[in-house]
matplotlib code that plots the C-alpha trace (Angstrom):
import matplotlib.pyplot as plt

x = [31.6, 29.2, 27.5, 25.9, 25.9, 24.3, 24.5, 24.2, 25.1, 28.6, 29.8, 29.3, 29.6, 29.7, 31.4, 30.0, 31.1, 29.3, 31.8, 30.5, 29.8, 29.4, 25.9, 26.2, 29.7, 30.3, 32.9, 32.7, 34.6, 33.5, 34.4, 35.1, 36.5, 37.7, 39.3, 38.3, 38.6, 38.0, 35.7, 34.3, 31.3, 30.2, 26.5, 25.2, 26.4, 25.8, 29.2, 32.2, 35.9, 39.2, 41.2, 44.4, 47.3, 49.6, 52.7, 55.2, 55.5, 56.7, 60.3, 59.5, 60.5, 58.0, 55.3, 54.6, 50.9, 49.0, 45.4, 43.2, 46.2, 47.0, 45.1, 44.7, 42.5, 41.1, 39.5, 36.3, 35.3, 33.5, 35.2, 33.5, 34.8, 33.2, 35.7, 38.2, 38.5, 38.2, 39.7, 38.1, 37.4, 35.3, 33.8, 31.2, 32.9, 36.1, 34.5, 36.4, 39.1, 39.1, 41.8, 41.5, 43.9, 44.5, 47.2, 48.2, 48.2, 46.0, 43.4, 42.7, 45.3, 45.9, 49.6, 52.1, 49.2, 49.9, 47.5, 46.6, 44.6, 42.9, 42.0, 39.9, 37.4, 39.2, 40.5, 44.1, 45.8, 49.0, 50.5, 51.0, 51.9, 53.6, 51.6, 47.9, 46.9, 43.5, 43.0, 40.5, 39.6, 40.4, 38.8, 36.3, 39.1, 41.5, 43.9, 44.4, 45.5, 47.1, 47.6, 48.8, 46.8, 45.5, 47.7, 51.0, 51.3, 52.9, 53.9, 53.6, 50.7, 51.2, 49.4, 48.9, 47.9, 48.1, 45.7, 48.6, 51.3, 53.6, 53.2, 54.6, 55.1, 54.2, 54.4, 51.3, 52.4, 55.6, 54.8, 53.7, 49.9, 47.5, 45.2, 41.6, 39.7, 39.8, 36.7, 36.7, 34.8, 32.0, 31.7, 33.2, 35.8, 36.8, 39.9, 40.1, 40.7, 40.6, 42.8, 41.6, 43.7, 45.8, 49.5, 49.4, 46.8, 46.9, 46.7, 43.8, 42.1, 44.2, 42.7, 44.7, 43.1, 44.9, 43.8, 44.9, 43.5, 46.8, 48.1, 45.3, 46.3, 43.7, 40.5, 40.5, 39.9, 39.1, 42.9, 43.2, 40.8, 41.1, 38.1, 37.7, 36.1, 34.5, 35.4, 35.3, 38.8, 38.4, 34.7, 33.1, 29.5, 28.9, 25.3, 23.9, 26.0, 29.0, 29.8, 32.4, 33.6, 35.5, 38.6, 41.3, 44.5, 46.9, 49.3, 47.5, 47.1, 43.6, 40.6, 37.4, 34.4, 30.7, 29.8, 32.1, 30.2, 31.4, 29.7, 30.2, 28.4, 26.2, 25.5, 23.0, 24.3, 23.1, 21.6, 24.0, 23.6, 25.6, 23.0, 20.4, 20.7, 18.5, 14.8, 13.0, 12.8, 15.8, 19.6, 22.6, 24.1, 27.4, 26.6, 26.1, 22.1, 19.5, 17.3, 14.4, 15.4, 13.9, 11.1, 10.4, 7.5, 7.5, 4.1, 2.4, 0.1, -1.0, -4.6, -5.6, -5.2, -8.1, -9.4, -9.3, -6.6, -2.6, 0.1, 3.6, 5.6, 9.3, 12.1, 14.1, 15.9, 15.5, 17.6, 19.7, 18.1, 19.1, 20.6, 19.9, 20.7, 18.2, 17.2, 19.8, 18.7, 16.4, 13.0, 15.0, 15.1, 12.5, 9.1, 6.7, 2.9, 0.5, -3.1, -4.4, -5.0, -8.7, -7.6, -9.6, -9.4, -6.5, -5.2, -8.2, -7.6, -9.8, -9.2, -10.3, -9.0, -7.6, -6.1, -8.2, -10.3, -13.0, -15.2, -17.6, -21.2, -22.9, -19.6, -18.6, -16.5, -14.6, -13.8, -10.7, -11.0, -7.7, -7.1, -3.7, -4.6, -7.8, -9.8, -10.6, -12.9, -15.0, -14.6, -18.0, -17.1, -19.4, -19.2, -21.3, -21.1, -22.5, -25.4, -27.8, -26.4, -24.7, -23.5, -22.2, -20.0, -19.5, -16.1, -13.4, -12.5, -15.9, -14.2, -11.4, -12.7, -13.4, -16.9, -18.3, -20.9, -22.9, -23.6, -26.5, -25.8, -22.7, -21.4, -18.4, -19.4, -17.9, -17.2, -16.8, -15.5, -16.1, -14.4, -16.1, -15.8, -16.2, -13.1, -13.4, -13.5, -11.5, -12.9, -11.4, -12.7, -12.1, -13.8, -14.9, -15.7, -18.4, -18.2, -20.6, -19.5, -21.0, -23.4, -24.1, -23.5, -25.5, -24.2, -26.9, -26.1, -28.3, -27.9, -27.2, -25.7, -24.9, -21.1, -20.0, -23.1, -22.4, -24.3, -24.7, -23.6, -24.5, -24.0, -26.5, -24.8, -26.8, -26.9, -27.1, -23.9, -23.8, -20.5, -18.1, -17.9, -15.1, -16.1, -13.2, -14.6, -13.0, -14.6, -14.2, -10.1, -9.1, -6.3, -6.4, -9.6, -11.6, -11.9, -15.0, -17.0, -20.2, -22.2, -22.7, -20.6, -20.8, -18.8, -18.5, -17.7, -15.8, -15.5, -18.5, -18.7, -19.2, -17.6, -17.0, -17.7, -16.6, -17.2, -15.7, -16.9, -14.7, -15.7, -12.6, -11.6, -14.7, -14.4, -17.3, -17.4, -20.2, -19.8, -21.7, -21.5, -22.9, -23.4, -22.0, -23.8, -23.6, -27.7, -30.2, -33.9, -35.7, -39.1, -40.8, -42.2, -45.1, -46.5, -49.4, -50.1, -49.7, -46.1, -46.3, -47.7, -44.4, -42.0, -39.4, -37.9, -34.2, -31.7, -31.3, -35.0, -35.0, -31.9, -33.4, -36.3, -34.7, -32.6, -35.9, -37.7, -34.4, -34.7, -38.4, -37.7, -34.9, -32.8, -29.4, -29.0, -30.9, -30.8, -33.7, -33.4, -36.0, -36.6, -36.9, -40.2, -43.7, -45.7, -42.9, -41.5, -38.6, -37.1, -35.9, -32.9, -32.8, -29.5, -29.7, -28.1, -30.0, -32.6, -33.0, -36.6, -36.4, -36.6, -39.9, -41.6, -40.4, -41.9, -45.1, -45.8, -45.0, -47.0, -50.0, -49.4, -48.7, -45.4, -45.6, -43.8, -44.0, -43.4, -44.0, -46.4, -49.8, -49.0, -47.9, -47.0, -47.7, -45.0, -46.6, -45.6, -46.5, -48.8, -47.4, -44.2, -44.3, -41.3, -41.8, -39.8, -36.6, -33.2, -30.2, -30.9, -32.2, -36.0, -35.8, -33.9, -35.8, -33.5, -31.7, -34.9, -36.0, -32.8, -32.7, -36.2, -35.2, -31.9, -34.3, -36.9, -34.0, -32.8, -35.9, -36.3, -32.9, -33.7, -37.1, -35.8, -32.7, -34.5, -38.0, -37.1, -39.6, -41.8, -43.4, -45.6, -44.9, -41.3, -41.6, -41.6, -44.2, -43.7, -45.8, -44.7, -44.2, -41.5, -44.1, -45.9, -42.8, -41.7, -45.0, -45.5, -41.7, -42.1, -39.6, -39.1, -38.9, -39.6, -40.4, -37.9, -39.8, -41.8, -44.9, -46.8, -50.9, -54.2, -54.6, -56.6, -55.9, -58.1, -60.8, -60.3, -62.2, -60.3, -57.1, -58.2, -59.1, -56.0, -53.7, -55.9, -55.1, -51.3, -51.4, -52.8, -50.0, -47.4, -48.9, -49.1, -45.5, -43.3, -40.0, -37.0, -36.3, -32.7, -33.6, -36.3, -33.9, -31.2, -33.8, -35.1, -31.6, -30.6, -33.9, -32.9, -29.3, -30.6, -33.3, -32.6, -28.8, -28.7, -30.8, -28.8, -26.3, -23.0, -21.4, -24.5]
y = [-4.9, -1.4, -1.6, 1.5, 4.3, 7.4, 10.8, 14.1, 17.5, 17.1, 14.6, 10.5, 8.2, 4.6, 1.4, 2.5, -0.1, 0.0, -0.5, -3.6, -3.5, 0.6, 1.9, 5.2, 4.7, 4.4, 4.3, 5.4, 6.4, 9.6, 11.3, 15.1, 17.2, 14.0, 12.2, 9.6, 9.8, 7.7, 9.6, 8.2, 9.1, 8.5, 9.9, 8.0, 10.6, 13.8, 14.6, 13.5, 13.8, 12.3, 9.4, 10.6, 8.6, 6.8, 8.6, 6.5, 3.2, -0.2, 0.7, 3.4, 6.2, 9.5, 10.0, 13.3, 13.4, 16.6, 16.9, 17.4, 17.4, 13.9, 11.1, 7.4, 5.9, 2.0, -0.5, -1.1, -3.7, -6.8, -10.0, -12.2, -15.4, -15.7, -17.9, -14.6, -11.8, -9.2, -5.8, -4.3, -6.4, -5.9, -8.1, -7.1, -9.4, -7.4, -3.7, -0.6, -3.3, -2.4, -4.3, -2.6, -2.5, 0.8, 3.6, 6.9, 10.1, 12.4, 10.2, 6.5, 4.5, 0.8, 1.6, 1.0, -0.5, -1.9, -3.3, -1.0, -1.6, 0.7, -0.1, 2.8, 2.7, 4.5, 7.3, 6.4, 3.8, 1.8, -0.3, -4.1, -5.4, -4.0, -6.3, -7.3, -10.1, -11.9, -11.5, -13.6, -12.9, -15.7, -15.9, -13.0, -10.6, -11.8, -13.0, -11.7, -14.5, -13.3, -15.3, -14.0, -13.0, -16.6, -15.5, -16.1, -19.9, -19.7, -22.1, -19.4, -17.4, -14.9, -14.6, -11.5, -11.4, -7.2, -6.4, -6.1, -4.4, -7.4, -10.8, -14.1, -16.5, -20.0, -22.7, -24.6, -26.9, -28.2, -27.5, -23.8, -23.9, -21.6, -20.8, -20.4, -19.9, -20.3, -21.6, -20.7, -23.0, -21.5, -21.5, -19.9, -22.2, -23.5, -22.2, -24.6, -23.0, -25.3, -24.2, -25.2, -24.7, -26.8, -27.1, -26.2, -25.7, -29.4, -30.9, -32.0, -29.9, -30.0, -29.4, -28.3, -27.8, -26.1, -26.0, -23.0, -23.9, -25.0, -21.1, -20.3, -22.1, -20.3, -18.5, -14.6, -13.0, -9.6, -8.5, -9.7, -6.9, -3.4, -0.7, 1.4, 4.7, 5.3, 8.4, 10.6, 12.4, 12.8, 13.4, 11.0, 11.2, 9.1, 9.1, 10.8, 8.1, 7.9, 4.0, 2.0, -1.3, -4.3, -5.5, -8.1, -6.4, -6.9, -9.7, -11.5, -15.3, -16.0, -17.4, -15.3, -17.1, -17.3, -15.0, -12.2, -9.1, -6.1, -3.1, -2.3, 0.5, 3.3, 6.7, 9.3, 12.6, 16.0, 16.8, 18.9, 20.2, 17.6, 14.9, 16.4, 16.2, 17.9, 17.1, 15.6, 18.7, 20.7, 21.0, 22.1, 25.4, 26.3, 28.0, 24.6, 25.5, 23.2, 25.4, 24.3, 22.7, 24.5, 21.9, 21.9, 24.0, 24.2, 25.6, 22.5, 20.9, 17.2, 16.8, 14.7, 17.6, 19.0, 22.2, 21.7, 19.2, 19.3, 18.5, 18.1, 21.4, 20.4, 22.9, 22.0, 19.5, 15.5, 13.7, 11.2, 7.7, 5.7, 8.6, 8.4, 11.9, 13.6, 17.3, 19.8, 21.4, 18.7, 21.2, 23.6, 21.1, 18.9, 19.4, 21.5, 21.0, 23.4, 23.5, 22.8, 25.7, 25.9, 26.4, 26.1, 23.0, 22.7, 20.1, 18.2, 14.8, 12.4, 9.3, 5.7, 2.9, 1.1, 4.2, 3.8, 6.0, 3.7, 1.0, -1.8, -1.0, -2.4, -3.0, -1.1, 1.8, 2.9, 6.5, 7.8, 11.5, 12.9, 16.2, 18.0, 20.8, 21.7, 20.6, 17.0, 16.7, 19.6, 20.0, 18.9, 16.5, 16.3, 13.7, 14.4, 11.0, 12.8, 10.4, 12.5, 10.9, 12.5, 11.8, 14.3, 13.6, 15.6, 14.2, 13.2, 10.1, 8.2, 8.2, 6.4, 2.9, 4.7, 5.8, 3.0, 3.5, 1.5, 3.4, 2.1, 3.3, 3.8, 7.1, 9.5, 10.8, 13.9, 13.1, 16.3, 16.5, 19.5, 20.0, 22.9, 24.2, 28.1, 29.3, 28.3, 25.3, 23.2, 20.8, 18.6, 16.9, 13.6, 12.0, 8.4, 6.0, 3.6, 1.0, -1.7, -4.3, -3.8, -6.5, -5.1, -2.6, -1.9, 0.6, 2.8, 4.1, 4.9, 2.5, 5.0, 8.6, 11.4, 12.2, 15.4, 15.6, 15.1, 12.0, 11.2, 7.6, 6.8, 3.4, 1.9, 0.5, -2.0, -1.6, 2.1, 3.4, 7.0, 9.1, 6.0, 4.6, 5.5, 5.2, 4.2, 4.9, 3.8, 5.4, 4.3, 3.5, 5.5, 3.6, 5.8, 5.9, 8.7, 8.6, 10.3, 10.0, 10.5, 7.7, 9.7, 11.2, 13.1, 12.2, 13.3, 10.8, 12.3, 9.5, 7.1, 3.3, 0.7, 2.3, 0.3, 1.8, 0.2, 1.4, -0.4, 0.6, 0.3, 0.2, -0.8, -4.1, -4.8, -4.0, -4.7, -4.3, -3.5, -2.9, -1.5, -0.9, 2.2, 3.1, 6.6, 7.5, 11.0, 10.8, 8.4, 8.6, 6.8, 5.6, 3.6, 0.0, -2.0, -5.3, -7.2, -8.8, -12.3, -11.6, -11.2, -14.5, -16.1, -13.1, -15.0, -11.9, -12.7, -11.2, -14.2, -13.8, -10.1, -10.2, -12.6, -10.5, -7.6, -9.4, -10.7, -7.3, -6.2, -8.8, -8.9, -5.0, -6.2, -3.2, -3.4, 0.2, 0.0, -1.2, -2.6, -2.7, -4.6, -3.4, -5.6, -6.4, -7.2, -5.8, -5.9, -2.8, -2.0, 1.1, 1.4, 3.3, 4.0, 4.4, 5.4, 8.1, 11.1, 11.4, 8.0, 7.1, 3.9, 5.4, 7.1, 3.8, 1.9, 5.0, 5.1, 1.5, 1.2, 4.2, 2.6, -1.0, -2.9, -4.5, -7.9, -11.2, -15.0, -15.9, -19.9, -21.4, -20.1, -17.1, -13.9, -10.5, -7.0, -4.5, -0.8, 2.6, 2.9, 5.8, 6.1, 7.7, 11.8, 12.1, 12.3, 11.0, 13.1, 12.9, 15.0, 18.0, 21.2, 20.5, 17.4, 18.3, 16.3, 13.1, 13.5, 13.7, 10.5, 8.7, 9.9, 8.6, 5.1, 5.4, 6.1, 3.4, 0.8, 1.7, 1.3, -2.0, -3.2, -1.8, -3.6, -6.9, -7.1, -5.8, -7.6, -10.6, -13.5, -11.3, -10.0, -12.2, -11.1, -11.3, -15.8, -17.2, -19.6, -23.0, -26.2, -29.5, -31.6, -30.7, -30.9, -28.0, -26.0, -26.6, -25.4, -22.4, -21.0, -21.9, -21.1, -17.1, -17.0, -14.7, -14.7, -13.6, -10.5, -8.0, -9.1, -6.0, -7.1, -4.9, -7.7, -6.0, -6.3, -8.1, -6.4, -5.4, -8.1, -11.0, -9.1, -9.1, -13.0, -13.8, -11.6, -13.6, -16.8, -16.0, -15.3, -18.5, -20.5, -18.2, -19.5, -23.1, -23.3, -25.3, -25.1, -23.4, -20.0, -20.8, -24.1, -22.8, -20.1, -22.9, -25.2, -21.8, -21.1, -24.4, -24.7, -21.3, -22.3, -25.7, -24.4, -20.8, -20.3, -17.5, -15.4, -15.9, -13.1, -14.3, -13.2, -13.5]
z = [13.2, 13.8, 16.8, 16.7, 13.6, 13.5, 12.3, 13.7, 11.6, 10.0, 12.9, 12.6, 15.6, 15.0, 16.7, 20.1, 22.8, 26.4, 29.0, 30.9, 34.7, 34.9, 33.7, 31.4, 30.6, 26.5, 24.3, 20.5, 17.7, 16.2, 12.8, 13.1, 10.3, 8.2, 11.2, 13.5, 17.1, 20.3, 22.9, 26.0, 28.2, 31.8, 31.5, 28.6, 25.9, 27.3, 27.4, 25.6, 26.0, 24.4, 25.8, 27.4, 26.0, 28.5, 30.1, 28.9, 26.8, 27.7, 27.7, 30.5, 27.8, 27.9, 25.7, 24.8, 23.7, 24.5, 24.3, 22.0, 19.3, 20.5, 22.3, 22.7, 19.7, 20.2, 17.6, 18.7, 16.1, 17.5, 16.9, 14.3, 16.2, 19.3, 20.5, 20.2, 22.5, 19.7, 19.5, 23.0, 26.1, 29.2, 31.9, 34.0, 36.7, 36.5, 36.5, 35.7, 33.5, 29.8, 27.5, 23.8, 20.6, 19.4, 18.8, 20.2, 17.7, 16.2, 14.9, 14.7, 12.7, 12.2, 12.0, 15.0, 17.1, 20.5, 23.8, 26.0, 29.5, 31.9, 35.6, 36.5, 34.1, 31.1, 33.4, 32.9, 30.4, 30.1, 27.5, 27.7, 24.1, 21.0, 19.1, 18.8, 21.5, 22.6, 25.9, 28.5, 31.9, 34.8, 38.1, 37.8, 36.3, 38.9, 36.5, 32.8, 30.1, 26.6, 23.7, 20.1, 17.0, 15.6, 12.4, 14.5, 15.4, 19.5, 21.8, 24.7, 26.4, 29.2, 32.2, 34.7, 38.3, 38.9, 36.1, 33.6, 35.2, 35.0, 32.7, 33.3, 29.9, 30.0, 27.2, 26.8, 23.7, 22.6, 19.0, 17.8, 17.3, 15.4, 18.1, 16.7, 19.8, 23.6, 26.0, 29.3, 31.6, 33.6, 37.6, 40.3, 41.4, 37.9, 36.6, 33.5, 29.8, 26.5, 23.9, 20.4, 16.8, 14.5, 14.1, 9.9, 7.5, 7.0, 10.2, 12.5, 15.1, 18.3, 21.8, 24.6, 28.4, 31.0, 34.6, 36.8, 39.8, 41.7, 41.2, 43.8, 46.7, 49.0, 48.8, 49.6, 52.7, 53.8, 53.8, 50.0, 48.7, 48.7, 47.5, 44.4, 43.8, 40.3, 39.5, 36.1, 36.3, 40.0, 40.0, 42.2, 41.4, 38.2, 36.9, 39.8, 42.4, 44.3, 43.7, 45.7, 44.4, 46.1, 44.2, 44.9, 45.5, 42.7, 43.2, 45.6, 44.4, 46.3, 44.7, 44.8, 46.6, 45.1, 48.0, 46.2, 45.6, 43.4, 44.6, 48.4, 48.5, 46.3, 47.4, 45.7, 44.4, 44.4, 41.1, 38.6, 35.1, 33.6, 35.1, 32.4, 28.6, 26.0, 25.7, 22.4, 19.6, 21.6, 20.8, 22.6, 21.4, 21.3, 25.2, 26.5, 26.8, 25.0, 22.4, 20.4, 17.1, 14.0, 13.2, 16.9, 18.1, 21.9, 22.2, 20.5, 23.1, 22.3, 21.2, 23.7, 26.2, 27.4, 29.0, 33.1, 32.7, 33.1, 31.0, 31.4, 29.7, 29.0, 30.0, 27.2, 29.5, 31.0, 33.3, 31.8, 32.0, 34.6, 36.4, 40.2, 41.1, 43.5, 44.5, 43.6, 40.3, 39.5, 40.1, 37.3, 35.0, 35.3, 33.2, 34.8, 35.4, 33.7, 32.8, 29.5, 27.7, 26.2, 22.2, 19.0, 16.9, 14.6, 12.2, 11.8, 9.7, 8.4, 6.3, 6.4, 8.4, 5.6, 4.4, 0.8, -1.0, -2.5, -1.5, -2.4, -2.3, 1.0, 2.8, 6.4, 5.7, 9.1, 9.1, 11.4, 12.7, 14.6, 15.8, 16.3, 18.7, 20.8, 23.5, 22.7, 25.2, 24.7, 20.9, 18.8, 15.9, 13.0, 10.4, 7.0, 4.9, 1.7, 1.2, 3.1, 6.4, 9.4, 12.8, 15.7, 18.7, 21.8, 22.7, 20.2, 22.3, 21.5, 17.9, 18.5, 17.5, 14.3, 12.9, 10.6, 7.8, 5.0, 1.8, -0.1, -3.4, -5.8, -6.7, -5.4, -2.0, -0.4, 3.3, 5.3, 9.2, 11.3, 14.7, 16.5, 20.0, 21.5, 20.1, 16.8, 14.3, 11.7, 8.8, 6.4, 3.3, 1.4, -1.4, -1.4, -4.1, -3.8, -6.7, -7.7, -10.2, -13.9, -15.1, -18.4, -21.2, -24.3, -26.9, -28.2, -31.8, -34.7, -37.7, -40.3, -40.1, -42.5, -43.3, -41.8, -39.7, -35.6, -34.0, -30.4, -29.2, -25.8, -23.4, -21.0, -18.2, -15.4, -13.0, -13.0, -11.8, -11.6, -11.3, -10.9, -14.3, -16.8, -20.6, -23.1, -26.8, -30.0, -32.7, -36.5, -37.2, -34.3, -32.5, -29.2, -27.2, -26.2, -22.4, -20.4, -17.4, -19.1, -21.0, -24.2, -26.5, -29.7, -33.0, -36.5, -39.3, -42.0, -44.6, -46.1, -45.3, -42.3, -39.2, -35.9, -32.7, -29.3, -25.8, -22.9, -19.2, -16.0, -12.7, -10.3, -11.7, -13.4, -17.2, -20.0, -23.8, -26.4, -30.2, -33.0, -36.6, -38.2, -41.7, -42.9, -46.1, -48.1, -48.4, -47.0, -46.2, -43.2, -42.4, -39.9, -40.8, -39.2, -40.4, -40.2, -36.8, -38.0, -37.9, -34.0, -33.7, -34.9, -33.4, -31.0, -30.1, -30.5, -32.6, -35.4, -36.2, -36.5, -38.7, -40.8, -41.4, -42.1, -44.8, -46.2, -46.7, -48.2, -51.0, -51.4, -52.3, -54.9, -53.5, -52.3, -51.4, -48.3, -44.7, -42.6, -38.9, -37.0, -33.4, -30.3, -28.8, -29.7, -31.8, -34.3, -35.8, -38.2, -39.8, -43.4, -44.2, -48.1, -49.4, -53.2, -55.5, -55.0, -58.0, -58.4, -59.2, -57.8, -54.1, -54.9, -56.1, -52.9, -50.7, -52.7, -52.4, -48.5, -48.4, -50.0, -48.0, -51.6, -50.0, -48.6, -48.1, -47.4, -44.0, -44.5, -47.0, -46.4, -44.2, -45.8, -43.9, -45.1, -44.8, -44.6, -43.6, -39.5, -38.9, -35.3, -35.9, -35.4, -37.8, -41.9, -44.3, -44.2, -46.0, -45.7, -48.0, -46.3, -46.8, -44.8, -41.5, -39.2, -39.9, -36.8, -34.7, -36.3, -35.5, -32.0, -31.4, -32.8, -30.4, -27.4, -28.4, -28.9, -25.4, -23.6, -25.0, -24.1, -20.6, -20.4, -21.8, -19.0, -16.1, -16.6, -18.5, -18.1, -16.2, -19.1, -21.2, -24.3, -24.1, -24.0, -27.4, -27.9, -28.9, -28.9, -26.4, -29.6, -32.0, -35.1, -33.7, -33.0, -36.7, -37.9, -36.1, -36.9, -40.6, -43.5, -44.0, -48.1, -50.4, -54.3, -56.9, -57.8, -55.5, -54.2, -54.7, -54.4, -53.2, -50.6, -48.0, -44.3, -41.9, -40.0, -36.1, -34.8, -36.7, -35.4, -31.9, -32.3, -33.8, -30.8, -28.0, -29.8, -30.1, -26.2, -25.7, -27.5, -25.4, -22.1, -23.2, -24.0, -21.4, -23.5, -21.6, -23.4, -24.0, -25.8, -27.7, -29.0, -29.8, -31.7, -33.6, -34.7, -35.7, -38.0, -39.6, -40.0, -41.6, -44.3, -44.7, -44.3, -47.1, -44.9, -41.7, -40.8, -39.8, -36.8, -34.4]

ax = plt.figure().add_subplot(projection="3d")
ax.plot(x, y, z, "-o")
ax.set_aspect("equal")
plt.show()
């Protein structure tokens, strides 16, 4: 199990194990040049060295192991079983005693392993077993108990009272036991150990309790103790202190009391170079000195450092954590207090509190301003929100909570922050998208266009969304959309026929769509139509009624090669598109009849409506020939007129008197007013005269009175009207409406 693993350059340090009871002392395995070796440190990693191998083996034979080519290497893996000691064991109650599994050689190996012990905190080592054992501390380290690894059944254990120099074998079971773990009872005067395991893989659990209290016949006195000086290869100052410990003399069979104190005294040492490590941003070079790393700029001063204040300028060194040295070279290595310089602002950063570049209309947006360098207390901060509002702060600390602002309109806003003092300035910018959900989209396109001539198509979005809408256009049979940020697009249709145009508008997560059908012809003529005022009295201003009237006009003229589009609103108006072949005589007859106001149809029995060429249009009769070049202007006027009408209907619906559909309270009167729309089988071309101006005015006043008297809801009237049309005049009602 890796306690701590990290990489520094080409070297890997892993399996780091602190030595219990001695602060700053660590043992670690380190990979270097494809070899894993064990190192020890006494100043919390500032300096490392290899472990000196024992001078002799268990039989007393000399071991020739010379540093740095040969050393002692330890296995530092922690035990997965909490009731076994693991590969290395230390206790804070027994400072300086380390028991570990390892090998002697040029690198760490799992061959020829043995058990090793150190009684002086890793300065010297002795071998105690040739095989792996689990070792437990008894009576605060006064006694050591060892049992073989649980993979081998055993009846014996070994105990030592002289820190592993001599071991005595004892039998604790009549039958060999696979030892799965040992429990050491807590308590200063408790010397009970409980072994648990099994005799075979099929046997039940066995518990064996051993009480060693009888071994210690008395409590320890002052004569039973000796002093031990913690040192690092003879150096008495470890972590800036000279520490003296009290230890029981090896071989004394006495029990430690409750008042036993491990540390006898601790005296601070004079600070020296090995008490300091490299500060943040510095690394130790080959000459032993700490130099700035390639990525670190030591001249960088915190943005919170203000002119007139002081800051600590690092010397490249810092005292090792928990080191208690005093005086000496401490002043030379300690960071020096210096005055904050007055510098121009640099590294200005602007962001939103949530890190997003979009927000909903009417919500609070919190901006955060940060400055890497410069006098934050004497630097003026200006923030322009991009909507005509700006704020200014004379102290950057005032903006720590963030600067809040609410946008009242949708769009893309350029937010600019400026930091300025007497020495210079710095600025930064972000672009914030303020969005609002789309409620309505209306596609505006001509009803008929000429093949191979460019036509403008536009979309009206409500509410108005300047610079925040993405438009997706599907034109004709194109499978891929054309994407734009503008609400209009130009397109040329290359083939005749009926072409579908669809637009989708996207604002944030809101997407709406509208579709229109455009007739593409090689040649057509267009003119505006108006009607006798009595038609307005029966105009409910709904799409079904307008489509029905357009079909009636078309059939009354007995012409299939034309289109009629009735505009929304009152007074009722329409546009007639003549789609004949060139030089066809019937076209001239229709135009002539309309110009002479000779076309009429029967709206209901007794109600006849005259269709005539309007006198309000500024565009003459046009076609695609050069001498009729104003067709584009006429179509543009019709599109603008339709767009304005859609906008007014959406914006002021039910507020304009004439937008309400008239109806009588009882059903009979409503059916009488919305009468049958029929026509004769032949064109009705008569010389009927129009009503006088006075009669028209009286009819208009009468119609308005009827509209105001209607109390039925608009949607109910619309539904009843549609039902009536479907039941009586299904042939004229368009599908898909």
